[in-house]
N, C-alpha and C positions, 0 to 999 in steps of 0.2 A: 540485420539486428539491431532494434528500436533504441538501445542505449547503448547514445554515445558519447555521454561522460560521466564517471563518477569525482566524488572527490569525498577527502571526511575533512578534518581543521578539527583540532584539539580547546585550539583555545573557545571560538565559538559551541564548542559542542555536536557541532552538525554534522552532516550525512546527507549528502547530496548531490541526486541521478539524473537525469536528463536526459531524454529521450522525444525521439522525432516521430511521423505516424501520417502513412498515407491519407487520411480522413482529415473531415472537419472537426473545428472541437468540442462541437453538442453530437459529432458519433462518437467522437473518446469517452466526451463525458456520460456518455448512456451507459459506454458497460461497467461503469463506477453508483450511479444511479438504478442499473436495473442488477439486481439480487441474482436473479439466473444469469448473468455474462458476468459476476463482480468473480463468483464462484469457480469460473474456466478460466481466470488468469491469476487469483490471488494465490499464492502461495506458488514452492518452487514448483513446476512441473510432474517430479514424484510424488509431491505430495496436497491431493486435490482438497480442496481446499470444501465445504458446508459450507453457506448461509444460515443463521439463523432467525436473526432478527436482523430487518437492517427500515432505520430509518434515516436519511439523509435530509436531516431538518435544522435546524438551529435546537441543539439541549436531544436530539435523538441519540440513540443508540447503532451501531451494528455488531453485531453477534458470528461470529465465525467459529469452526475448529478445521483443521489440514487434520491428515488420514496422512498415516508414516508409512510405508510400500510393507510393514510390517503391522501394519493395524492401529497404532498409537495413534491416539485422538490429542493436538497440543492445539489450548485456545487460544484463545485472548476476544478481544471485542476493541471497538472506537469509541466516543464520549461526544460526538459533531458540534460545534461551535459554533462556526462559521459555514455557507454556501450561498458561492455568488455561480448562478448557475449558467453557462458555460463555463465557469472560467475560475472557478478557485473555492478547496475543498481543507476547509483549519479542521485538524478535529484529536483527539488525543489519543493513544493507541495502545495496548496495555495485556500481557500480558494473563491467561487467565484460570481458573483453578474449573472443574465439573461443574459449579454452578453460574460463571461468569461473575467470579469477584477477582479484580484484581490480584496478581500472586504479590507482595508489596519488595516478594524477595529478587526480583527482576526487575529492570528497567522500563520504565514506562515513557514517554514522545510525546512531543507534540511537533505534529504533521502537516507540511501545507502543500499543496500538487496545486503549480499553478497549471492551465493549458488556457494558451495564447497560437492562433494560429500566425504560419509561416508560407511564406512558398511550396507549395505543394501538400498542406495536410497541419499537421496540431506538434507543437513540440509541448513536453509538460516535465513538467521541473517537480520533481518527488525530493519535496529540503524535509529530514528530519530533524529535533533539535533536542537534546537531551539533557537532564536534570543533572548530571554529570560526567565526569571523564573515564570514571569505573563507569555508569552505565554504558558511554558508545562504547567503551573498548570489551565492553561483554561482549552485545553485538557484533563488532569486527571480525570478534573472534566464532562464534559462533556460527560466522558464513553467511551474516546477511545480505553482504554486498553477492555473493555467486544467487543466493536467493533470489531477492526483489530480480537479476538482472533478469533468473532463468522467466519468473512470473509476468513484466514484464513486457520478457519478447515474446510471452505467449499471445497478446491483446494482435499482436499481426496478423495470426489468423484467425484471431475470430473477426474480426473487422474485414479479412477477408471475403467472408464469411455473406456477410452481407449486415 
C-alpha cells in the first residue's frame, strides 16, 4: 500500500499523508497533470471521479465530481496557485454546488503536494491546511483519511498499467 504515514495536527490545522510509489516523480506527476488519469484515482474506489475542467497552471481550476454507489454526485474544485513540475502543486480545494461554486458551509483547505525522488521511486507528501480547527475536525469526521487512503492507493494500479 502506497500510504505509509498519516498524521493530523490540531495546532497547525494540518492533515498530512505520505505515500511512496515505485515510479519516477515525472510519472507520478502525470497522474495529476492528465485529467483522464486523475479521475481514475481521485476519490475513494466506490466513488469514481469525473474531471470536468482541468487547468493545472497558476490561476487555473480543476473541477470534478464523485459519484456515490447510489448515484449521488459530490462536486468540488481546486484553485491552483502554484505549479512546479514535477515536484510541487499548491491549490485551494473546495466543496462545490451544482454550478461549481464554493459551498461556504463546508471547509476549504490549502493543499501542497510535494513529489520527491527516493530510492526505488517517488515519495509524495500530501499536506492539507484548514482555516479552522472546526474545518479540520469536520473532514476527519467525514472519513477523509479513509477516503483519501483508498484514493491514493489506487495510484499503484494505474502506474502498473504503464
